[in-house]
Backbone as CSV, one residue per row, in Angstrom:
resi,resn,N_x,N_y,N_z,CA_x,CA_y,CA_z,C_x,C_y,C_z
1,MET,-18.366,-2.912,12.289,-17.266,-3.455,11.827,-17.611,-4.247,10.090
2,LYS,-17.071,-3.419,9.283,-17.355,-3.792,7.794,-16.507,-4.993,7.682
3,THR,-17.159,-5.786,6.739,-16.314,-7.318,6.004,-15.921,-6.957,4.615
4,GLY,-14.974,-7.268,4.758,-14.505,-7.221,3.079,-14.074,-8.590,2.256
5,ILE,-13.871,-8.811,1.260,-14.318,-10.131,0.326,-12.888,-9.841,-0.585
6,VAL,-11.832,-11.032,-0.101,-10.868,-11.190,-1.023,-10.663,-12.268,-2.065
7,PHE,-10.647,-11.895,-3.401,-11.006,-13.017,-3.883,-9.434,-13.466,-4.578
8,ASP,-9.479,-14.697,-4.735,-8.209,-15.096,-5.355,-8.597,-15.424,-7.104
9,LEU,-7.745,-15.433,-8.006,-8.223,-14.858,-9.522,-8.320,-16.077,-10.131
10,ASP,-7.124,-16.984,-10.369,-7.110,-18.003,-11.503,-8.080,-19.074,-10.726
11,GLY,-9.188,-19.922,-11.846,-9.991,-20.604,-10.697,-11.226,-19.884,-10.160
12,THR,-10.984,-18.893,-10.011,-11.994,-18.368,-8.809,-13.125,-17.129,-9.521
13,LEU,-12.089,-16.468,-10.492,-13.119,-15.287,-10.892,-12.813,-16.124,-12.398
14,LEU,-11.659,-15.827,-13.138,-11.211,-16.202,-14.404,-10.812,-17.440,-14.596
15,ASN,-11.387,-18.117,-15.758,-10.603,-19.342,-16.101,-9.591,-19.066,-17.148
16,THR,-8.439,-19.302,-16.503,-7.090,-18.920,-17.327,-6.362,-20.264,-17.930
17,LEU,-6.820,-21.018,-17.792,-6.005,-22.487,-17.851,-5.479,-22.732,-19.136
18,GLU,-6.330,-22.129,-19.997,-5.665,-22.577,-21.568,-4.543,-21.729,-21.601
19,ASP,-4.635,-20.538,-21.804,-3.556,-19.458,-21.296,-2.338,-19.431,-21.125
20,LEU,-2.460,-20.126,-19.667,-1.403,-20.531,-18.864,-0.855,-21.898,-19.609
21,LEU,-1.595,-22.864,-19.904,-0.913,-24.058,-20.737,-0.382,-23.628,-21.960
22,ASP,-0.750,-22.669,-22.589,0.002,-22.273,-23.940,1.164,-21.382,-23.431
23,ALA,1.231,-20.658,-22.579,2.511,-20.265,-21.979,3.351,-21.091,-21.780
24,THR,2.631,-21.858,-21.434,3.983,-23.120,-20.472,4.318,-23.915,-21.604
25,ASN,3.693,-24.630,-22.284,4.394,-24.910,-23.543,4.995,-24.433,-24.419
26,TYR,5.058,-23.111,-24.618,5.668,-22.297,-25.350,7.328,-21.864,-25.212
27,ALA,7.327,-21.991,-23.257,8.725,-21.831,-22.626,9.458,-22.689,-22.874
28,LEU,8.440,-24.236,-22.802,9.327,-25.634,-22.752,9.704,-26.246,-23.741
29,THR,8.806,-25.599,-24.944,9.229,-26.182,-26.282,10.248,-25.082,-26.826
30,ALA,10.279,-23.777,-26.319,11.687,-23.313,-26.299,12.709,-23.651,-26.020
31,CYS,12.897,-24.575,-24.553,13.918,-25.061,-24.077,14.026,-26.275,-24.498
32,GLY,13.439,-26.807,-25.444,13.921,-28.021,-25.495,13.181,-29.253,-24.585
33,TYR,11.945,-29.414,-23.824,11.174,-29.927,-22.900,9.971,-30.487,-23.450
34,PRO,9.294,-31.273,-23.386,7.830,-31.798,-23.504,6.967,-30.924,-22.917
35,GLU,5.978,-30.811,-24.203,4.830,-29.962,-23.645,3.784,-30.854,-22.358
36,ARG,2.963,-30.202,-21.830,2.256,-30.513,-20.815,0.720,-30.887,-21.068
37,THR,0.225,-31.442,-20.351,-1.623,-31.601,-21.314,-2.280,-30.212,-20.280
38,LEU,-3.676,-30.189,-20.409,-4.187,-29.233,-19.264,-4.680,-29.899,-18.141
39,PRO,-4.663,-31.540,-17.980,-5.435,-31.766,-16.645,-3.618,-31.426,-15.851
40,GLU,-2.752,-32.131,-16.654,-1.282,-32.013,-15.829,-1.256,-30.750,-15.005
41,LEU,-1.383,-29.099,-16.121,-1.055,-28.200,-15.990,-2.239,-27.868,-14.430
42,ARG,-3.782,-28.217,-14.815,-4.076,-28.011,-13.646,-4.106,-28.564,-12.368
43,ARG,-3.143,-29.578,-12.391,-2.505,-29.821,-10.899,-1.559,-28.704,-10.638
44,PHE,-0.975,-28.286,-11.269,0.359,-27.551,-11.378,0.131,-26.191,-10.644
45,VAL,-0.926,-25.231,-11.145,-1.069,-24.017,-10.903,-1.308,-23.852,-9.333
46,GLY,-1.477,-22.529,-8.945,-1.686,-22.376,-7.833,-1.180,-21.557,-6.860
47,ASN,0.060,-22.060,-6.870,1.545,-21.640,-5.847,2.852,-20.646,-6.549
48,GLY,2.167,-20.081,-7.522,3.362,-19.082,-7.940,3.929,-19.672,-9.175
49,ALA,3.977,-18.807,-10.262,4.682,-19.341,-11.550,6.137,-19.961,-11.333
50,ARG,6.569,-19.923,-10.284,8.136,-20.790,-10.373,7.622,-22.170,-9.998
51,ASN,6.868,-22.255,-9.456,6.475,-23.579,-9.017,5.402,-23.716,-10.013
52,GLN,4.889,-23.533,-10.747,4.244,-24.216,-11.785,4.881,-24.436,-12.998
53,ILE,6.458,-23.534,-12.941,7.303,-24.574,-14.177,8.272,-25.679,-13.654
54,ARG,8.640,-25.469,-12.353,9.147,-26.118,-11.688,8.278,-27.674,-11.915
55,LEU,7.436,-27.821,-11.618,6.249,-28.818,-12.138,6.555,-29.646,-13.224
56,SER,6.345,-28.289,-14.151,6.195,-28.648,-15.616,7.326,-29.290,-16.244
57,LEU,8.196,-28.869,-15.445,9.797,-29.563,-16.022,9.632,-30.990,-15.684
58,PRO,10.731,-31.669,-16.231,11.357,-33.351,-15.865,11.761,-33.595,-14.453
59,GLU,11.153,-34.356,-13.942,11.843,-34.627,-12.372,13.401,-34.221,-12.654
60,GLY,13.966,-33.603,-11.442,15.534,-33.344,-11.443,15.793,-32.186,-12.003
61,ALA,14.969,-31.444,-12.673,15.313,-30.058,-13.380,16.179,-29.216,-12.096
62,GLY,17.262,-28.239,-12.436,17.807,-27.402,-11.359,17.102,-26.694,-11.258
63,ASP,18.099,-25.364,-10.686,17.263,-23.674,-10.280,17.403,-23.182,-11.546
64,GLY,19.175,-23.280,-12.367,18.895,-22.861,-13.389,18.065,-23.002,-14.895
65,GLU,17.584,-24.563,-14.923,17.125,-24.047,-15.973,15.823,-24.123,-15.526
66,ILE,15.484,-24.224,-14.353,14.065,-23.373,-13.850,13.783,-22.048,-14.087
67,ASP,14.640,-21.338,-13.828,14.993,-19.412,-14.125,14.582,-19.404,-15.576
68,ARG,15.788,-20.234,-16.664,15.733,-20.207,-17.911,14.601,-20.224,-18.776
69,VAL,13.619,-21.128,-18.220,12.373,-21.334,-18.654,11.375,-20.577,-18.053
70,LEU,11.375,-19.774,-17.013,10.289,-19.369,-16.067,10.891,-17.602,-16.987
71,GLY,12.025,-17.215,-17.629,12.322,-16.395,-17.932,11.846,-15.859,-19.623
72,ILE,11.614,-17.352,-19.908,10.828,-17.181,-21.271,9.346,-16.593,-21.217
73,TYR,8.688,-17.779,-19.966,7.714,-17.991,-19.697,6.546,-16.456,-19.323
74,LYS,7.274,-16.144,-18.386,6.783,-14.854,-17.920,6.516,-13.841,-18.533
75,PRO,7.245,-13.337,-19.739,7.208,-12.300,-20.507,6.067,-12.755,-22.106
76,TYR,5.819,-14.137,-22.379,5.148,-14.590,-22.680,3.948,-14.437,-22.483
77,TYR,3.621,-14.932,-21.101,2.228,-14.704,-20.699,1.780,-13.877,-20.222
78,THR,2.302,-12.799,-19.638,2.098,-11.231,-19.702,1.597,-10.769,-21.207
79,ALA,2.449,-11.328,-21.968,1.685,-10.788,-23.706,0.695,-11.454,-24.361
80,HIS,0.438,-12.355,-23.917,-0.761,-13.359,-24.512,-2.068,-14.038,-23.553
81,CYS,-2.186,-13.444,-22.111,-2.700,-13.932,-20.853,-4.281,-13.758,-20.989
82,GLN,-4.533,-12.543,-22.200,-6.276,-12.374,-22.497,-6.504,-13.102,-23.955
83,GLU,-6.143,-14.023,-24.172,-6.290,-14.851,-25.603,-7.632,-15.550,-25.497
84,LYS,-7.484,-16.586,-24.270,-8.373,-17.659,-24.086,-9.276,-17.159,-22.594
85,THR,-8.391,-16.615,-21.959,-9.237,-16.197,-20.551,-10.303,-15.413,-20.929
86,ARG,-11.356,-15.707,-19.749,-12.758,-15.474,-19.727,-13.350,-15.321,-18.072
87,PRO,-14.264,-14.528,-17.916,-14.707,-14.919,-16.302,-15.414,-16.100,-16.712
88,TYR,-15.735,-16.543,-15.364,-16.714,-17.716,-15.096,-18.171,-17.651,-15.698
89,GLU,-19.011,-17.981,-16.061,-19.893,-17.834,-16.322,-20.930,-17.249,-15.071
90,GLY,-21.698,-16.428,-14.843,-21.966,-15.706,-13.739,-21.268,-14.973,-12.948
91,ILE,-20.176,-15.056,-12.768,-19.246,-14.324,-11.914,-19.549,-12.481,-12.049
92,PRO,-19.278,-11.918,-13.436,-19.792,-10.517,-13.611,-21.176,-10.068,-12.498
93,GLN,-22.010,-11.025,-12.984,-23.333,-10.981,-12.061,-23.232,-10.865,-10.856
94,ALA,-22.361,-12.191,-10.192,-22.147,-11.922,-8.269,-21.627,-10.916,-8.281
95,LEU,-20.794,-10.408,-8.920,-19.641,-8.912,-8.194,-20.680,-8.200,-8.461
96,GLU,-21.715,-7.465,-9.313,-22.159,-6.488,-9.504,-23.660,-6.705,-8.155
97,THR,-23.748,-7.820,-7.683,-24.815,-8.190,-6.610,-23.541,-7.785,-4.750
98,LEU,-22.541,-8.261,-5.667,-21.930,-8.063,-3.883,-21.332,-6.321,-3.331
99,LYS,-21.073,-5.889,-4.904,-20.589,-4.623,-4.504,-21.477,-3.756,-3.624
100,ASP,-22.513,-3.816,-3.852,-23.689,-3.258,-2.948,-23.406,-3.434,-1.362
101,HIS,-22.606,-4.541,-1.405,-22.966,-5.027,0.475,-21.636,-4.949,0.814
102,TYR,-19.926,-5.470,0.118,-19.221,-5.398,0.961,-17.621,-4.621,-0.067
103,PRO,-16.877,-4.100,0.353,-15.707,-3.845,-0.394,-14.966,-4.929,-0.683
104,MET,-14.578,-4.975,-2.051,-13.741,-6.440,-2.462,-12.400,-6.146,-3.404
105,ALA,-11.753,-6.923,-3.241,-10.391,-7.172,-3.879,-9.759,-8.056,-4.575
106,ILE,-8.632,-8.490,-4.895,-7.821,-9.569,-5.640,-6.679,-9.812,-5.231
107,VAL,-6.431,-11.072,-4.647,-4.581,-11.146,-4.864,-4.314,-12.809,-5.201
108,SER,-3.553,-12.554,-5.943,-3.177,-14.274,-6.469,-1.559,-14.145,-6.738
109,ASN,-1.150,-15.709,-6.771,-0.108,-15.935,-6.764,0.400,-15.766,-8.330
110,LYS,-0.395,-15.239,-9.205,0.479,-15.083,-10.697,1.067,-13.796,-10.570
111,PRO,2.024,-13.575,-11.661,3.231,-12.466,-11.689,2.219,-11.211,-11.452
112,ASP,2.535,-9.893,-10.954,1.777,-9.055,-10.985,1.370,-8.383,-12.158
113,PRO,2.334,-8.279,-12.865,2.055,-7.696,-14.600,1.088,-8.245,-15.053
114,ALA,0.812,-9.336,-14.698,-0.088,-10.461,-15.489,-1.746,-10.121,-14.417
115,VAL,-1.622,-9.479,-13.687,-2.539,-9.589,-12.500,-3.060,-8.150,-12.922
116,LYS,-2.126,-7.017,-12.585,-2.772,-5.926,-13.430,-3.194,-5.964,-14.629
117,GLU,-2.951,-6.883,-15.817,-2.844,-6.560,-17.282,-4.893,-7.007,-17.464
118,LEU,-4.418,-8.521,-16.570,-6.081,-9.011,-16.847,-7.096,-8.498,-15.613
119,CYS,-6.458,-7.848,-14.596,-7.987,-7.365,-14.137,-8.457,-6.223,-14.273
120,GLY,-7.330,-5.208,-15.011,-7.824,-4.283,-15.405,-8.544,-3.440,-16.864
121,LYS,-8.769,-5.525,-17.530,-9.699,-5.429,-18.392,-11.161,-6.001,-18.125
122,TYR,-11.020,-6.948,-17.189,-12.067,-7.522,-16.430,-12.587,-7.003,-15.443
123,PHE,-11.887,-6.441,-14.044,-12.636,-5.746,-13.073,-11.554,-4.322,-12.924
124,PRO,-11.722,-3.761,-13.604,-10.741,-2.554,-13.070,-11.294,-1.714,-11.871
125,GLU,-12.263,-2.008,-11.289,-12.521,-1.192,-9.877,-12.372,-1.685,-8.944
126,LEU,-11.364,-3.442,-9.205,-11.124,-3.884,-7.589,-9.514,-3.506,-7.595
127,PHE,-8.723,-3.445,-6.133,-8.079,-3.508,-6.448,-7.416,-4.647,-6.280
128,ALA,-6.012,-4.777,-7.156,-5.149,-6.352,-7.504,-4.070,-6.317,-7.348
129,LEU,-3.800,-7.246,-6.909,-2.171,-7.765,-6.448,-1.786,-9.043,-6.530
130,GLY,-0.877,-9.053,-7.414,0.221,-10.318,-8.041,1.320,-10.621,-6.811
131,GLU,2.074,-11.878,-7.521,3.297,-11.632,-6.946,4.053,-10.651,-7.031
132,THR,4.860,-9.661,-5.699,6.026,-9.126,-6.200,6.770,-9.329,-5.282
133,PRO,8.487,-8.952,-5.190,9.115,-9.818,-4.633,9.093,-8.637,-3.189
134,ASP,8.386,-7.614,-3.047,8.150,-7.341,-1.496,7.201,-7.552,-0.743
135,CYS,5.891,-8.374,-1.260,5.296,-9.286,-0.985,4.857,-10.632,-0.830
136,PRO,5.275,-11.254,-0.111,5.209,-12.709,-0.376,3.486,-13.644,-0.325
137,ARG,4.391,-14.498,-1.453,3.137,-14.997,-1.927,2.350,-15.867,-1.041
138,LYS,1.456,-16.104,-1.471,0.185,-17.505,-0.781,0.784,-18.463,-0.504
139,PRO,0.809,-19.218,0.422,-0.112,-19.075,1.420,0.141,-18.271,2.473
140,ALA,1.490,-17.445,2.435,1.294,-16.359,3.434,0.582,-15.233,3.638
141,PRO,0.065,-14.438,4.678,-0.786,-13.735,4.489,-0.860,-12.447,4.184
142,ASP,0.302,-12.046,3.759,0.793,-10.745,3.654,-0.755,-10.023,2.581
143,MET,-0.632,-11.148,1.392,-1.190,-10.257,0.577,-2.670,-10.008,0.759
144,ILE,-3.355,-10.624,1.584,-4.379,-10.794,2.516,-4.746,-9.198,3.055
145,PHE,-3.355,-9.076,4.074,-3.576,-8.147,5.103,-3.744,-6.674,3.916
146,ARG,-2.442,-6.794,2.862,-2.511,-5.808,2.145,-4.033,-5.051,1.620
147,ALA,-4.437,-5.920,1.112,-5.829,-6.039,0.653,-6.689,-5.318,1.328
148,MET,-6.738,-5.859,2.472,-7.436,-4.859,3.497,-7.419,-3.506,3.992
149,LYS,-5.884,-3.282,4.033,-5.874,-2.057,4.152,-6.065,-1.294,3.153
150,GLU,-5.688,-1.412,1.726,-6.653,-1.030,0.476,-8.394,-0.662,0.833
151,MET,-8.686,-2.078,0.910,-10.258,-1.644,0.873,-10.637,-1.169,2.695
152,GLY,-10.000,-0.966,3.627,-9.991,-0.372,4.856,-11.388,-1.103,5.928
153,VAL,-10.689,-2.297,5.985,-11.516,-3.339,6.911,-10.528,-3.807,7.285
154,ASP,-11.246,-4.467,8.505,-10.360,-5.328,9.711,-10.692,-6.830,9.712
155,ARG,-11.458,-6.817,8.745,-11.688,-8.669,8.652,-12.377,-9.071,7.295
156,ALA,-12.207,-10.028,6.884,-12.395,-10.199,5.465,-12.928,-11.697,5.445
157,ILE,-12.862,-12.089,4.654,-13.826,-13.050,3.874,-12.815,-13.720,2.626
158,CYS,-12.167,-14.346,2.662,-11.594,-15.489,1.489,-12.215,-15.984,0.379
159,VAL,-12.136,-15.976,-1.069,-12.535,-16.836,-1.710,-11.538,-17.336,-2.241
160,GLY,-11.628,-18.628,-2.709,-11.156,-19.068,-3.985,-10.901,-20.990,-4.138
161,ASP,-10.341,-20.985,-5.003,-10.941,-22.813,-5.361,-9.636,-23.814,-5.471
162,SER,-8.668,-23.645,-4.174,-7.949,-24.105,-4.137,-7.588,-24.627,-2.460
163,GLU,-6.551,-25.575,-1.840,-6.228,-25.679,-1.025,-5.157,-24.559,-0.535
164,VAL,-4.519,-23.920,-1.137,-3.522,-22.785,-1.172,-4.553,-21.465,-0.465
165,ASP,-5.642,-21.039,-0.667,-6.188,-20.348,-0.285,-6.813,-20.743,1.240
166,VAL,-7.410,-22.026,1.074,-7.763,-22.150,2.525,-6.624,-22.191,3.583
167,ALA,-5.461,-22.466,3.492,-3.955,-22.134,3.868,-3.959,-20.859,4.224
168,THR,-4.425,-19.821,3.334,-3.657,-18.683,3.193,-4.628,-18.102,4.216
169,ALA,-6.355,-18.194,3.928,-6.893,-17.583,5.010,-6.937,-18.004,6.287
170,ALA,-6.450,-19.597,6.733,-6.255,-19.906,8.110,-4.630,-18.567,8.236
171,ASN,-3.986,-18.633,7.724,-2.817,-17.885,7.967,-2.780,-16.728,8.374
172,ALA,-4.341,-16.047,8.035,-4.493,-14.800,8.285,-5.602,-14.525,9.276
173,GLY,-5.667,-15.571,10.080,-7.153,-15.612,10.629,-8.668,-15.248,10.406
174,MET,-8.852,-15.783,8.794,-9.997,-15.086,8.339,-10.802,-16.294,8.029
175,PRO,-12.342,-16.637,7.604,-12.915,-17.996,6.577,-12.444,-17.664,5.636
176,CYS,-12.720,-18.989,4.866,-12.181,-18.995,3.033,-13.726,-19.726,2.975
177,LEU,-13.999,-19.196,1.625,-15.233,-19.783,0.717,-14.564,-20.710,-0.324
178,SER,-14.461,-21.661,-0.305,-13.971,-22.739,-1.410,-14.996,-22.851,-2.455
179,VAL,-14.408,-22.407,-3.446,-15.157,-22.365,-4.707,-15.349,-24.104,-5.499
180,LEU,-16.486,-24.776,-6.525,-15.500,-25.623,-6.703,-15.856,-26.404,-8.354
181,TRP,-15.897,-24.711,-8.856,-15.643,-24.850,-10.555,-14.131,-24.142,-11.019
182,GLY,-13.290,-24.077,-10.245,-12.189,-23.773,-10.947,-11.308,-25.443,-11.106
183,PHE,-9.984,-25.180,-10.073,-8.949,-26.216,-10.574,-8.313,-27.105,-9.839
184,ARG,-9.272,-27.178,-8.959,-9.216,-28.003,-7.458,-10.670,-29.151,-7.703
185,ASP,-10.202,-30.412,-7.334,-11.659,-30.835,-6.684,-12.054,-30.664,-5.507
186,LYS,-13.020,-30.738,-4.943,-13.578,-30.903,-3.916,-12.689,-31.515,-2.600
187,ASP,-12.366,-33.134,-3.000,-11.989,-33.947,-1.811,-10.773,-33.491,-1.713
188,VAL,-9.503,-32.831,-2.825,-8.257,-32.058,-2.484,-8.277,-30.576,-1.760
189,ILE,-9.612,-30.089,-1.772,-10.004,-28.778,-0.409,-10.088,-29.527,0.283
190,GLN,-10.962,-30.347,0.842,-11.375,-30.712,2.031,-9.950,-31.329,2.626
191,ALA,-9.093,-31.904,2.102,-7.556,-32.355,2.432,-6.839,-31.090,2.807
192,GLY,-7.214,-30.439,2.452,-6.250,-29.065,2.873,-7.085,-28.274,4.139
193,GLY,-8.140,-28.405,4.337,-8.742,-28.137,5.622,-10.093,-27.120,4.905
194,GLY,-10.491,-27.432,3.770,-11.573,-26.544,3.599,-12.641,-26.583,3.980
195,SER,-14.054,-26.402,4.387,-15.028,-26.452,4.935,-16.123,-25.938,4.531
196,HIS,-15.930,-24.833,3.911,-17.092,-23.851,3.425,-17.192,-23.954,1.713
197,PHE,-18.258,-24.189,1.074,-18.205,-24.385,-0.168,-18.914,-24.046,-0.952
198,CYS,-18.776,-23.373,-2.203,-19.781,-22.998,-3.222,-20.025,-23.440,-4.324
199,VAL,-21.252,-23.947,-5.269,-21.116,-24.781,-6.322,-21.317,-24.186,-7.683
200,CYS,-21.570,-22.981,-7.866,-21.835,-21.964,-8.935,-21.419,-20.428,-8.537
201,PRO,-21.229,-19.299,-9.107,-21.092,-18.029,-9.100,-22.667,-17.967,-8.989
202,ALA,-23.809,-17.661,-8.859,-24.908,-17.797,-8.677,-25.014,-17.628,-7.559
203,GLU,-24.786,-18.726,-6.700,-25.261,-18.848,-5.371,-23.871,-17.973,-4.133
204,MET,-22.596,-17.502,-4.980,-21.949,-17.062,-4.136,-22.321,-15.769,-3.146
205,PRO,-22.996,-14.533,-3.752,-23.583,-13.837,-2.528,-24.410,-14.507,-1.087
206,ARG,-25.169,-15.378,-1.548,-26.019,-15.688,-0.534,-24.881,-17.078,0.753
207,ALA,-24.062,-17.750,-0.196,-22.942,-18.460,1.044,-22.350,-16.896,1.297
208,LEU,-21.504,-16.150,0.960,-20.831,-15.203,1.605,-21.726,-14.537,2.851
209,MET,-22.534,-14.172,2.707,-23.642,-13.789,3.546,-23.975,-14.444,4.776
210,GLU,-23.978,-15.934,4.268,-24.404,-16.923,5.519,-23.010,-16.922,5.872
211,LEU,-21.930,-17.548,5.501,-20.648,-17.230,6.059,-20.612,-16.206,7.169
212,GLU,-20.759,-14.954,6.643,-20.658,-14.145,7.291,-21.511,-13.972,8.898
213,GLN,-22.845,-14.507,8.450,-23.374,-14.756,9.802,-22.823,-15.324,10.555
214,THR,-22.114,-16.774,10.061,-21.854,-17.944,10.483,-20.617,-17.756,11.757
215,VAL,-19.856,-16.539,11.125,-18.441,-16.225,11.952,-18.681,-15.097,12.728
216,TRP,-19.103,-14.410,12.002,-19.561,-13.106,12.841,-20.909,-12.549,13.659
217,GLY,-21.950,-13.374,13.301,-23.068,-12.864,13.963,-24.017,-11.954,13.110
218,VAL,-23.354,-11.349,11.580,-24.023,-10.075,11.411,-24.798,-10.645,10.172
């Protein structure tokens, strides 16, 4: 039985935080709201663009205001999502090693057009899926199952940098490898149920093979 690897994108493969911050602040400023800082946004990302904007707005902002800011944020971010974003150091080499052992795919809670834009540039050989109206975002398991179908596998290991990825893996009945170079600290991931960790991209191939052995004995 073949094992697939399903990666998160932001904070796992790509450091997208500065472009996310710039787009968020552009939309906030355009609507008359104060800007946010990088440490603040680091806490806000991971549960989709709408939740990111909701948390970025002053407390008590209603759905109409969230929609208004989101309507500016989404097209701006899609147009500017490649300006400061880069793969984390060691990620291209790790994926090159892994491709000889596993089918791989990417799923993300960021809007699908931005996911397609970024993955088309950095990971064009991998199936990539972002948030769409017909596929519930993480932590629902639907994205994982769709990626597994595309890869042609019956089981998978999820790789991500947040408690959302741990919950998604649990909902899909899959193990999760949590990376520690992303947007969440280890204690936050542990509080969300994370138990398998990887400290740098160079260790990821070995960590995935060890986790596969632990879970399935292969």
